[in-house]
All heavy atoms as an XYZ file, in Angstrom:
729
protein
N     -13.382   -130.612     25.111
C     -14.602   -130.082     24.544
C     -14.334   -129.548     23.113
O     -13.421   -128.720     22.909
C     -15.260   -129.004     25.453
C     -16.401   -128.435     24.837
S     -17.300   -127.339     25.899
C     -17.873   -128.325     27.177
N     -15.111   -130.043     22.203
C     -14.925   -129.574     20.828
C     -15.222   -128.036     20.676
O     -16.174   -127.627     21.193
C     -15.917   -130.321     20.011
C     -16.290   -131.554     20.749
C     -16.085   -131.060     22.234
N     -14.513   -127.314     19.928
C     -14.518   -125.958     19.772
C     -16.131   -125.623     19.226
O     -16.548   -124.592     19.528
C     -13.666   -125.347     18.749
N     -16.645   -126.431     18.313
C     -17.960   -126.266     17.870
C     -19.035   -126.216     19.039
O     -20.111   -125.658     18.705
C     -18.295   -127.327     16.872
N     -18.698   -126.829     20.100
C     -19.725   -126.854     21.139
C     -19.649   -125.601     22.198
O     -20.335   -125.607     23.067
C     -19.593   -128.133     22.073
C     -20.083   -129.288     21.174
O     -20.724   -129.126     20.269
O     -19.563   -130.454     21.509
N     -18.643   -124.713     21.830
C     -18.457   -123.569     22.688
C     -19.166   -122.418     22.177
O     -18.909   -121.990     21.034
C     -16.835   -123.181     22.849
C     -16.166   -124.464     23.576
C     -16.597   -121.966     23.748
C     -14.717   -124.278     23.634
N     -19.968   -121.724     23.053
C     -20.647   -120.584     22.621
C     -20.134   -119.364     23.462
O     -20.290   -119.439     24.716
C     -22.198   -120.620     22.804
C     -22.840   -121.512     21.751
O     -22.449   -121.453     20.659
O     -23.731   -122.328     22.239
N     -19.610   -118.271     22.881
C     -19.243   -117.145     23.620
C     -20.405   -116.236     23.555
O     -21.180   -116.143     22.593
C     -17.991   -116.568     23.026
C     -16.808   -117.465     23.124
C     -15.548   -116.638     22.561
N     -14.428   -117.528     22.622
C     -13.252   -117.072     22.799
N     -13.034   -115.773     22.810
N     -12.211   -117.950     22.864
N     -20.478   -115.417     24.638
C     -21.668   -114.498     24.683
C     -21.117   -113.035     24.592
O     -20.843   -112.359     25.580
C     -22.369   -114.691     25.974
C     -23.582   -113.803     26.076
O     -24.037   -113.235     25.152
O     -24.156   -113.710     27.242
N     -21.214   -112.445     23.369
C     -20.600   -111.123     23.146
C     -21.674   -110.019     23.687
O     -21.196   -108.848     23.927
C     -20.717   -110.944     21.655
C     -21.582   -111.915     21.028
C     -21.579   -112.991     22.027
N     -22.895   -110.476     24.034
C     -23.887   -109.529     24.621
C     -23.879   -109.562     26.214
O     -24.535   -108.751     26.763
C     -25.166   -109.786     24.132
C     -25.227   -109.677     22.494
C     -26.643   -109.797     21.942
N     -27.257   -110.972     22.561
C     -28.515   -111.316     22.181
N     -29.240   -110.618     21.378
N     -29.099   -112.300     22.752
N     -23.155   -110.538     26.738
C     -23.231   -110.553     28.235
C     -22.362   -109.674     28.882
O     -21.202   -109.739     28.942
N     -22.970   -108.558     29.451
C     -22.163   -107.507     30.135
C     -21.763   -107.921     31.546
O     -20.922   -107.279     32.126
C     -22.949   -106.244     30.112
C     -24.245   -106.125     30.852
N     -25.403   -106.610     30.238
C     -24.640   -105.920     32.033
C     -26.410   -106.593     31.105
N     -25.961   -106.203     32.211
N     -22.352   -108.921     32.032
C     -21.997   -109.623     33.296
C     -22.529   -111.057     33.333
O     -23.131   -111.468     32.403
C     -22.510   -108.744     34.532
C     -23.965   -108.796     34.642
O     -24.749   -109.402     33.924
O     -24.572   -107.790     35.398
N     -22.134   -111.753     34.408
C     -22.459   -113.086     34.441
C     -23.956   -113.373     34.385
O     -24.281   -114.409     33.730
C     -21.703   -113.736     35.698
O     -20.374   -113.438     35.583
C     -21.849   -115.325     35.675
N     -24.613   -112.724     35.085
C     -26.153   -112.906     35.228
C     -26.688   -112.662     33.704
O     -27.604   -113.495     33.321
C     -26.812   -111.996     36.193
C     -28.325   -112.148     36.278
C     -28.705   -112.257     37.701
N     -30.116   -112.352     37.811
C     -30.840   -113.392     38.102
N     -30.225   -114.470     38.523
N     -32.164   -113.317     38.248
N     -26.224   -111.658     33.040
C     -26.820   -111.448     31.730
C     -26.514   -112.587     30.849
O     -27.301   -112.978     29.991
C     -26.212   -110.079     31.186
N     -25.279   -113.124     31.042
C     -24.889   -114.286     30.134
C     -25.859   -115.495     30.432
O     -26.169   -116.307     29.633
C     -23.394   -114.645     30.325
O     -22.690   -113.674     29.746
N     -26.082   -115.687     31.730
C     -26.977   -116.831     32.118
C     -28.310   -116.691     31.543
O     -28.868   -117.629     31.072
C     -26.944   -116.936     33.662
N     -28.889   -115.555     31.540
C     -30.241   -115.137     31.031
C     -30.166   -115.301     29.555
O     -31.151   -115.929     28.958
C     -30.647   -113.868     31.432
C     -31.096   -113.564     32.953
C     -31.256   -112.161     33.292
C     -32.254   -114.444     33.213
N     -29.080   -114.931     28.903
C     -29.083   -115.014     27.437
C     -28.916   -116.588     27.064
O     -29.677   -116.939     26.020
C     -27.872   -114.373     26.953
C     -27.719   -114.289     25.426
O     -28.736   -114.015     24.776
N     -26.606   -114.646     24.894
N     -28.227   -117.252     27.708
C     -28.132   -118.729     27.524
C     -29.534   -119.423     27.610
O     -29.809   -120.188     26.785
C     -27.196   -119.455     28.476
N     -30.363   -119.108     28.677
C     -31.497   -119.568     28.712
C     -32.618   -118.987     27.722
O     -33.358   -119.893     27.029
C     -32.061   -119.306     30.167
C     -33.427   -119.792     30.630
C     -34.030   -119.370     31.741
N     -34.544   -118.068     31.605
C     -35.030   -117.294     32.645
N     -34.939   -117.665     33.833
N     -35.253   -115.974     32.358
N     -32.706   -117.744     27.671
C     -33.814   -117.195     26.850
C     -33.497   -116.931     25.354
O     -34.446   -117.165     24.639
C     -34.034   -115.679     27.479
C     -34.467   -115.764     28.921
O     -35.073   -116.865     29.310
O     -34.452   -114.664     29.495
N     -32.329   -116.707     25.032
C     -32.013   -116.502     23.554
C     -31.371   -117.678     22.879
O     -31.533   -117.930     21.777
C     -31.045   -115.250     23.386
C     -31.789   -113.949     23.815
O     -32.976   -113.854     23.660
N     -31.083   -113.085     24.527
N     -30.594   -118.411     23.751
C     -29.852   -119.633     23.003
C     -30.717   -120.895     23.347
O     -30.499   -121.986     22.766
C     -28.510   -119.818     23.637
C     -27.591   -118.500     23.170
C     -26.086   -118.940     23.952
C     -27.336   -118.465     21.820
N     -31.759   -120.901     24.182
C     -32.632   -121.893     24.387
C     -31.926   -123.089     25.184
O     -32.299   -124.221     25.157
N     -30.847   -122.690     25.903
C     -30.058   -123.833     26.660
C     -30.814   -124.095     28.048
O     -31.337   -123.197     28.804
C     -28.659   -123.369     26.941
C     -27.891   -123.079     25.650
C     -26.457   -122.602     25.957
C     -27.905   -124.386     24.717
N     -30.698   -125.398     28.451
C     -31.242   -125.696     29.776
C     -29.952   -126.132     30.663
O     -30.259   -126.206     31.784
C     -32.139   -127.040     29.595
N     -28.938   -126.397     30.044
C     -27.710   -126.684     30.984
C     -26.377   -126.109     30.175
O     -26.352   -125.879     28.982
C     -27.405   -128.292     30.964
O     -27.213   -128.847     29.739
N     -25.462   -125.722     31.148
C     -24.208   -125.105     30.438
C     -23.062   -125.665     31.385
O     -23.187   -126.097     32.297
C     -24.347   -123.562     30.687
C     -25.360   -122.939     29.752
C     -24.590   -123.090     32.024
N     -21.897   -125.459     30.744
C     -20.645   -125.726     31.422
C     -19.940   -124.320     31.455
O     -19.696   -123.581     30.406
C     -19.723   -126.626     30.662
C     -18.426   -126.861     31.358
C     -20.382   -128.023     30.522
N     -19.722   -123.859     32.601
C     -19.016   -122.527     32.847
C     -17.514   -122.781     33.005
O     -17.114   -123.572     33.849
C     -19.654   -121.711     34.069
C     -18.826   -120.518     34.279
C     -21.089   -121.510     33.908
N     -16.844   -122.028     32.080
C     -15.200   -122.193     32.309
C     -14.841   -120.774     32.701
O     -14.975   -119.748     31.988
C     -14.675   -122.526     31.044
S     -15.211   -124.184     30.424
N     -14.207   -120.580     33.816
C     -13.769   -119.355     34.412
C     -12.614   -119.511     35.365
O     -12.176   -120.652     35.583
C     -14.949   -118.735     35.026
O     -14.703   -117.305     35.442
N     -12.140   -118.455     35.981
C     -11.234   -118.643     37.087
C     -11.708   -119.226     38.164
O     -12.948   -119.039     38.521
C     -10.631   -117.214     37.399
C      -9.826   -116.401     36.222
C     -10.843   -115.486     35.433
O     -12.026   -115.589     35.576
N     -10.255   -114.663     34.598
N     -10.905   -119.822     39.029
C     -11.374   -120.503     40.301
C     -12.185   -119.624     41.182
O     -13.197   -120.005     41.735
C     -10.151   -121.224     40.937
C     -10.488   -121.923     42.150
C     -10.420   -121.235     43.461
O      -9.840   -120.097     43.488
O     -10.998   -121.656     44.493
N     -11.666   -118.404     41.355
C     -12.305   -117.477     42.297
C     -13.741   -117.045     41.711
O     -14.647   -116.709     42.630
C     -11.508   -116.243     42.587
C     -11.068   -115.420     41.370
C     -11.930   -114.619     40.733
C      -9.796   -115.793     40.857
C     -11.429   -113.833     39.608
C      -9.429   -114.928     39.747
C     -10.164   -114.078     39.088
N     -13.964   -117.055     40.518
C     -15.289   -116.576     39.905
C     -16.219   -117.761     39.685
O     -17.511   -117.456     39.797
C     -14.954   -116.000     38.540
C     -16.130   -115.534     37.873
N     -16.526   -116.111     36.714
C     -17.111   -114.576     38.082
C     -17.679   -115.519     36.227
N     -18.001   -114.592     37.072
N     -15.776   -118.962     39.666
C     -16.638   -120.033     39.351
C     -17.785   -120.287     40.261
O     -18.914   -120.536     39.799
C     -15.790   -121.377     39.322
C     -16.532   -122.493     38.488
C     -16.857   -122.082     37.042
C     -15.499   -123.757     38.467
N     -17.610   -120.286     41.623
C     -18.826   -120.507     42.419
C     -19.992   -119.533     42.112
O     -21.161   -119.878     42.139
C     -18.375   -120.395     43.813
C     -16.862   -120.765     43.775
C     -16.469   -120.135     42.381
N     -19.652   -118.249     42.105
C     -20.693   -117.155     41.845
C     -21.241   -117.388     40.447
O     -22.548   -117.301     40.264
C     -20.054   -115.787     41.853
C     -21.103   -114.645     41.665
C     -20.555   -113.263     42.022
N     -19.279   -113.032     41.274
C     -19.158   -112.449     40.202
N     -20.271   -112.132     39.525
N     -17.964   -112.207     39.553
N     -20.440   -117.735     39.456
C     -20.984   -117.868     38.154
C     -22.039   -119.053     37.950
O     -23.105   -119.112     37.397
C     -19.877   -118.199     37.175
N     -21.672   -120.177     38.820
C     -22.644   -121.340     38.863
C     -23.791   -121.022     39.571
O     -24.955   -121.519     39.123
C     -21.799   -122.518     39.481
C     -20.701   -122.987     38.516
S     -19.798   -124.409     39.233
C     -20.940   -125.747     39.155
N     -23.832   -120.293     40.770
C     -24.818   -119.736     41.449
C     -25.839   -118.897     40.514
O     -27.060   -119.228     40.583
C     -24.317   -119.040     42.705
C     -25.406   -118.474     43.573
C     -26.489   -119.061     43.996
C     -25.344   -117.163     44.213
N     -27.217   -118.156     44.782
C     -26.498   -117.035     45.032
C     -24.449   -116.176     44.085
C     -26.714   -115.920     45.765
C     -24.687   -115.020     44.939
C     -25.823   -114.886     45.731
N     -25.192   -118.123     39.780
C     -26.080   -117.201     38.981
C     -26.769   -118.060     37.828
O     -27.925   -117.850     37.545
C     -25.252   -116.080     38.433
C     -24.867   -114.984     39.301
C     -23.703   -114.205     38.806
C     -26.089   -114.141     39.636
N     -26.048   -119.030     37.295
C     -26.796   -119.972     36.318
C     -27.910   -120.685     36.954
O     -29.058   -120.778     36.483
C     -25.634   -120.818     35.771
S     -24.594   -120.097     34.620
N     -27.663   -121.271     38.234
C     -28.736   -121.907     38.714
C     -29.894   -121.064     39.137
O     -30.967   -121.544     39.122
C     -28.094   -122.646     40.173
C     -27.271   -123.826     39.857
C     -26.883   -124.539     41.116
N     -25.831   -125.451     40.969
C     -24.630   -125.401     41.263
N     -24.130   -124.287     41.905
N     -23.791   -126.241     40.986
N     -29.561   -119.779     39.441
C     -30.673   -118.976     39.912
C     -31.665   -118.611     38.784
O     -32.821   -118.129     38.984
C     -30.135   -117.686     40.361
O     -29.676   -116.692     39.303
N     -31.293   -118.864     37.440
C     -32.165   -118.740     36.378
C     -32.715   -120.071     35.863
O     -33.288   -120.120     34.758
C     -31.561   -117.743     35.214
C     -31.264   -116.325     35.768
C     -30.339   -118.355     34.529
N     -32.369   -121.035     36.521
C     -32.851   -122.355     36.243
C     -32.081   -123.201     35.325
O     -32.494   -124.232     34.676
N     -30.859   -122.855     35.039
C     -29.944   -123.649     34.236
C     -29.312   -124.642     35.044
O     -28.859   -124.506     36.207
C     -28.814   -122.804     33.654
C     -29.217   -121.721     32.658
C     -28.089   -120.841     32.354
C     -29.769   -122.393     31.455
N     -29.107   -125.893     34.581
C     -28.294   -127.034     35.112
C     -26.815   -126.576     34.855
O     -26.583   -126.077     33.647
C     -28.566   -128.310     34.628
N     -25.917   -126.712     35.705
C     -24.585   -126.068     35.479
C     -23.462   -126.967     35.989
O     -23.578   -127.655     37.071
C     -24.500   -124.678     35.892
C     -24.577   -124.625     37.449
C     -23.222   -124.009     35.542
N     -22.414   -127.014     35.226
C     -21.095   -127.646     35.696
C     -20.061   -126.664     35.533
O     -20.259   -125.707     34.631
C     -20.767   -128.915     34.843
C     -21.750   -130.137     35.150
C     -21.352   -131.299     34.274
O     -20.143   -131.480     33.981
N     -22.271   -132.108     33.893
N     -19.020   -126.752     36.227
C     -17.935   -125.792     36.049
C     -16.578   -126.276     35.805
O     -16.279   -127.457     36.327
N     -15.705   -125.577     35.307
C     -14.259   -126.015     35.215
C     -13.419   -124.713     35.198
O     -13.761   -123.681     34.866
C     -14.087   -126.704     33.847
N     -12.123   -124.870     35.838
C     -11.236   -123.780     35.912
C     -10.001   -124.391     35.684
O      -9.624   -125.420     35.911
C     -11.351   -122.999     37.268
C     -11.123   -123.837     38.484
C      -9.800   -123.955     38.892
C     -12.106   -124.458     39.153
C      -9.469   -124.711     40.056
C     -11.873   -125.207     40.284
C     -10.639   -125.282     40.770
N      -9.002   -123.450     35.098
C      -7.666   -123.766     34.827
C      -6.782   -123.761     36.172
O      -7.312   -123.284     37.189
C      -7.102   -122.752     33.803
C      -7.989   -121.647     34.304
C      -9.279   -122.130     34.623
N      -5.650   -124.182     36.142
C      -4.604   -124.203     37.241
C      -4.559   -122.723     37.761
O      -4.515   -121.783     36.947
C      -3.308   -124.590     36.875
C      -2.199   -124.487     37.767
C      -0.800   -124.918     37.379
O      -0.746   -125.304     36.063
O       0.129   -124.714     38.135
N      -4.629   -122.603     39.036
C      -4.506   -121.293     39.742
C      -3.058   -120.698     39.612
O      -2.300   -121.492     40.131
C      -5.140   -121.293     41.174
C      -4.990   -120.025     41.837
C      -6.640   -121.794     41.109
N      -2.857   -119.666     39.172
C      -1.580   -118.988     39.106
C      -1.517   -117.756     39.968
O      -2.477   -116.964     39.980
C      -1.200   -118.684     37.662
C      -1.319   -119.617     36.661
C      -0.985   -119.097     35.224
C      -0.262   -120.798     36.933
N      -0.438   -117.708     40.795
C      -0.406   -116.532     41.733
C       0.211   -115.378     41.016
O       1.414   -115.161     40.930
C       0.502   -117.001     42.899
N      -0.651   -114.544     40.454
C      -0.378   -113.371     39.772
C      -1.122   -112.188     40.364
O      -2.213   -112.303     40.965
C      -0.630   -113.510     38.336
C       0.167   -114.599     37.531
C       0.323   -114.471     36.212
N       1.183   -115.281     35.598
C       1.026   -116.185     34.636
N      -0.206   -116.096     33.978
N       1.924   -117.114     34.122
N      -0.705   -111.013     40.165
C      -1.457   -109.815     40.770
C      -3.004   -109.902     40.338
O      -3.797   -109.558     41.182
C      -0.714   -108.675     40.174
C       0.725   -109.026     39.952
C       0.613   -110.497     39.425
N      -3.203   -110.103     39.135
C      -4.672   -109.921     38.777
C      -5.483   -111.210     39.371
O      -6.728   -110.980     39.553
C      -4.907   -110.120     37.310
C      -4.404   -111.357     36.554
N      -3.333   -111.580     36.181
C      -5.284   -112.423     36.349
C      -3.262   -112.933     35.717
N      -4.434   -113.367     35.739
N      -4.832   -112.221     39.821
C      -5.462   -113.257     40.516
C      -5.990   -112.747     41.887
O      -7.189   -112.931     42.316
C      -4.637   -114.513     40.689
O      -4.167   -114.858     39.374
C      -5.354   -115.693     41.439
N      -5.137   -112.106     42.620
C      -5.444   -111.505     43.938
C      -6.473   -110.462     43.839
O      -7.409   -110.378     44.785
C      -4.156   -111.051     44.594
C      -3.150   -112.208     44.789
C      -1.963   -112.237     44.141
C      -3.484   -113.225     45.805
C      -1.169   -113.228     44.327
C      -2.576   -114.214     46.045
C      -1.369   -114.205     45.253
N      -6.463   -109.727     42.735
C      -7.414   -108.616     42.601
C      -8.758   -109.333     42.252
O      -9.913   -108.827     42.820
C      -7.104   -107.689     41.322
C      -5.962   -106.944     41.663
C      -8.314   -106.808     40.905
C      -5.200   -106.199     40.581
N      -8.856   -110.434     41.613
C     -10.073   -111.161     41.280
C     -10.652   -111.738     42.586
O     -11.895   -111.599     42.668
N      -9.916   -112.277     43.400
C     -10.366   -112.665     44.710
C     -11.088   -111.572     45.480
O     -12.142   -111.722     46.083
C      -9.370   -113.360     45.512
C      -9.135   -114.841     45.268
C      -8.031   -115.165     44.432
C      -9.908   -115.801     45.591
C      -7.729   -116.488     43.979
C      -9.701   -117.107     45.302
C      -8.603   -117.474     44.453
O      -8.376   -118.732     44.105
N     -10.468   -110.478     45.508
C     -10.951   -109.285     46.194
C     -12.168   -108.703     45.638
O     -13.194   -108.403     46.299
N     -12.331   -108.700     44.262
C     -13.477   -108.300     43.497
C     -14.665   -109.175     43.785
O     -15.796   -108.701     43.606
C     -13.206   -108.290     42.057
C     -14.138   -107.766     41.210
C     -13.721   -107.875     39.781
N     -14.919   -107.544     38.827
C     -15.822   -108.436     38.464
N     -15.824   -109.611     38.932
N     -16.919   -108.159     37.672
N     -14.503   -110.383     44.222
C     -15.609   -111.248     44.400
C     -16.520   -110.927     45.476
O     -17.673   -111.253     45.456
C     -15.096   -112.823     44.556
C     -14.816   -113.454     43.264
C     -15.821   -113.571     42.294
O     -16.907   -114.038     42.536
O     -15.656   -112.916     41.058
N     -15.977   -110.248     46.516
C     -16.807   -109.870     47.563
C     -17.985   -108.859     47.129
O     -19.138   -109.276     47.310
C     -15.916   -109.133     48.655
C     -16.857   -108.634     49.892
C     -15.045   -110.260     49.274
N     -17.664   -107.741     46.490
C     -18.754   -106.916     46.087
C     -19.523   -107.508     44.928
O     -20.745   -107.281     44.878
C     -18.009   -105.578     45.630
C     -16.729   -105.942     45.407
C     -16.278   -107.223     46.410
N     -18.856   -108.273     44.093
C     -19.554   -108.880     42.972
C     -20.627   -109.960     43.548
O     -21.726   -110.149     42.988
C     -18.581   -109.738     42.000
N     -20.329   -110.654     44.669
C     -21.260   -111.570     45.236
C     -22.445   -110.849     45.862
O     -23.647   -111.318     45.665
C     -20.580   -112.432     46.234
O     -19.547   -113.223     45.601
C     -21.540   -113.437     46.892
N     -22.345   -109.622     46.425
C     -23.339   -108.861     46.970
C     -24.247   -108.473     45.841
O     -25.452   -108.417     45.868
C     -22.802   -107.785     47.770
C     -22.447   -108.086     49.142
C     -21.189   -108.272     49.677
C     -23.357   -108.427     50.239
N     -21.253   -108.744     50.950
C     -22.532   -108.775     51.342
C     -24.736   -108.405     50.372
C     -23.135   -109.120     52.536
C     -25.369   -108.771     51.570
C     -24.573   -109.072     52.601
N     -23.601   -107.870     44.727
C     -24.393   -107.597     43.643
C     -25.333   -108.667     42.982
O     -26.388   -108.520     42.741
C     -23.490   -106.998     42.386
C     -24.112   -106.585     41.139
C     -23.132   -106.230     40.119
C     -23.725   -105.975     38.820
N     -23.969   -107.139     37.959
N     -24.706   -109.905     43.000
C     -25.380   -111.082     42.507
C     -26.562   -111.382     43.339
O     -27.790   -111.566     42.935
C     -24.428   -112.234     42.330
N     -26.287   -111.328     44.732
C     -27.429   -111.607     45.658
C     -28.606   -110.580     45.469
O     -29.736   -110.859     45.505
C     -26.833   -111.574     47.052
N     -28.230   -109.286     45.314
C     -29.289   -108.283     45.044
C     -30.111   -108.485     43.771
O     -31.357   -108.322     43.754
C     -28.699   -106.871     45.101
C     -28.148   -106.399     46.471
C     -27.278   -105.085     46.343
C     -29.284   -106.285     47.391
N     -29.265   -108.839     42.781
C     -30.029   -109.229     41.485
C     -30.957   -110.303     41.525
O     -32.008   -110.367     41.056
C     -28.936   -109.447     40.322
C     -28.297   -108.101     40.002
C     -27.180   -108.264     39.053
O     -26.603   -109.488     39.031
O     -26.685   -107.442     38.433
N     -30.465   -111.342     42.195
C     -31.317   -112.553     42.354
C     -32.553   -112.265     43.204
O     -33.635   -112.771     42.848
C     -30.483   -113.704     43.018
C     -29.422   -114.215     41.973
C     -31.353   -114.853     43.498
C     -28.290   -115.205     42.608
N     -32.397   -111.506     44.269
C     -33.470   -111.212     45.065
C     -34.551   -110.262     44.273
O     -35.701   -110.433     44.405
N     -33.888   -109.365     43.589
C     -34.863   -108.414     42.748
C     -35.670   -109.303     41.666
O     -36.797   -109.057     41.565
C     -33.998   -107.323     42.138
C     -34.743   -106.450     41.141
C     -33.963   -105.734     40.175
N     -33.321   -106.715     39.264
C     -32.053   -106.657     38.735
N     -31.443   -105.550     38.881
N     -31.647   -107.591     37.833
N     -34.978   -110.207     40.976
C     -35.668   -110.897     40.014
C     -36.466   -111.981     40.531
O     -37.332   -112.527     39.850
C     -34.447   -111.491     39.089
C     -33.691   -110.508     38.307
O     -34.179   -109.277     38.277
O     -32.630   -110.787     37.808
N     -36.464   -112.236     41.830
C     -37.459   -113.226     42.315
C     -38.737   -112.547     42.707
O     -39.681   -113.231     43.074
C     -36.823   -113.920     43.650
N     -38.807   -111.319     42.655
C     -40.008   -110.609     42.943
C     -41.123   -110.832     41.905
O     -40.831   -111.106     40.761
C     -39.770   -109.180     43.055
C     -38.934   -108.616     44.207
C     -38.627   -107.094     44.061
C     -39.408   -108.890     45.620
N     -42.411   -110.880     42.404
C     -43.429   -111.214     41.378
C     -43.419   -110.133     40.307
O     -43.155   -109.001     40.476
C     -44.708   -111.009     42.258
C     -44.260   -111.250     43.739
C     -42.867   -110.763     43.737
N     -43.655   -110.689     39.115
C     -43.755   -109.728     37.818
C     -42.319   -109.575     37.185
O     -42.263   -108.841     36.236
N     -41.256   -110.246     37.793
C     -39.945   -110.052     37.253
C     -39.877   -110.913     35.885
O     -40.338   -112.029     35.852
C     -38.858   -110.491     38.211
O     -37.618   -110.504     37.508
N     -39.197   -110.289     34.793
C     -38.921   -110.995     33.586
C     -37.852   -112.128     33.792
O     -37.894   -113.084     32.928
C     -38.530   -110.180     32.515
C     -39.574   -109.084     32.118
O     -40.632   -109.214     32.719
O     -39.251   -108.232     31.366
N     -37.029   -111.990     34.741
C     -35.810   -112.852     34.799
C     -36.036   -114.156     35.660
O     -35.207   -115.015     35.658
C     -34.676   -112.139     35.398
N     -37.229   -114.252     36.327
C     -37.490   -115.386     37.142
C     -37.443   -116.740     36.377
O     -37.884   -116.655     35.196
C     -38.760   -115.274     37.857
N     -36.876   -117.841     36.870
C     -36.882   -119.052     36.157
C     -38.217   -119.594     35.864
O     -39.117   -119.340     36.434
C     -36.120   -119.948     37.050
C     -35.889   -119.337     38.408
C     -36.399   -117.931     38.263
């Protein structure tokens, strides 16, 4: 992918914020998420939850301490994502697709 086609999100404090920023501020309808293998399913789910078409890519998985921490972190992060998606699906929410 050409470097000119890559947009980093300095305002995205979490994955959901980045998805909303891509949709609302960058005007994107589709994105390619590049992340670690353990994070990619949740990142793609969050993008879809705000109406973005999404594809994902991840590098080779390396067995390092931070990799195992990342897998463990996904459990509470997935619950947080589910709560945010549920909250934002309520009538009157600004984040609904």
